[in-house]
C-alpha positions in Angstrom: 105.1 101.4 81.5 108.8 100.8 81.1 109.4 101.9 84.7 106.8 99.4 85.9 108.5 96.6 84.0 111.9 97.5 85.4 110.5 97.6 88.9 108.9 94.2 88.4 112.2 92.8 87.0 114.0 94.2 90.1 111.5 92.6 92.4 111.9 89.3 90.6 108.4 89.2 89.0 108.5 87.2 85.8 106.3 88.4 82.9 104.7 85.6 80.9 102.7 86.1 77.8 99.3 84.4 77.7 98.8 81.6 75.2 95.9 81.7 72.8 94.2 79.0 74.8 94.5 81.0 78.0 93.1 84.1 76.2 90.2 82.1 75.0 89.5 80.7 78.5 89.6 84.1 80.0 87.2 85.4 77.3 84.9 82.5 78.0 85.0 83.2 81.8 84.1 86.8 81.2 81.3 85.9 78.7 79.8 83.4 81.1 79.8 86.0 83.9 78.3 88.6 81.7 75.5 86.3 80.6 74.8 85.1 84.1 74.7 88.7 85.4 72.3 89.7 82.6 70.1 86.8 83.4 70.1 87.6 87.1 69.2 91.3 86.4 66.3 90.2 84.2 65.0 87.9 86.9 65.4 90.7 89.4 63.5 93.2 87.3 60.7 90.7 86.8 60.5 89.9 90.5 60.4 93.5 91.7 57.5 94.4 89.3 55.1 92.8 91.8 56.8 94.1 95.0 55.3 97.2 96.5 56.8 97.0 100.0 59.9 99.1 100.2 61.5 96.8 102.8 61.0 93.7 100.6 62.2 95.6 97.5 65.4 96.6 99.4 65.9 92.9 100.3 65.5 91.9 96.7 68.0 94.6 95.7 70.5 93.3 98.3 70.0 89.8 96.9 70.8 91.1 93.4 73.9 92.9 94.7 75.2 89.8 96.5 74.6 87.5 93.5 76.4 89.9 91.1 79.3 90.2 93.6 79.5 86.4 93.8 79.4 86.0 90.0 82.2 88.5 89.7 84.3 86.9 92.4 83.9 83.5 90.7 85.0 85.1 87.4 88.0 86.7 89.0 89.0 83.4 90.7 88.8 81.6 87.3 90.8 84.2 85.6 93.5 84.2 88.3 93.7 80.4 88.0 94.1 80.7 84.2 96.9 83.2 84.7 98.6 80.9 87.1 98.3 78.0 84.7 96.1 75.9 86.9 93.0 75.9 84.8 
């Protein structure tokens, strides 16, 4: 860990500690994403209970995967903004 800090210092990377407000905002972003993901998984499970066609089921699975990736991307973007101090 110390070697990484030294390498960052040599590269000019400045280490800033997160404030309590930033930590709370990051936790909130993670909780919102987790809740939205759980909700989407429940909706997906309910929707595929009536689907018997393998092609349609695969399409629904792809929709779930895309939605989860979108939610995670939004979460990561919010966290990056918080780290940069823009949020």
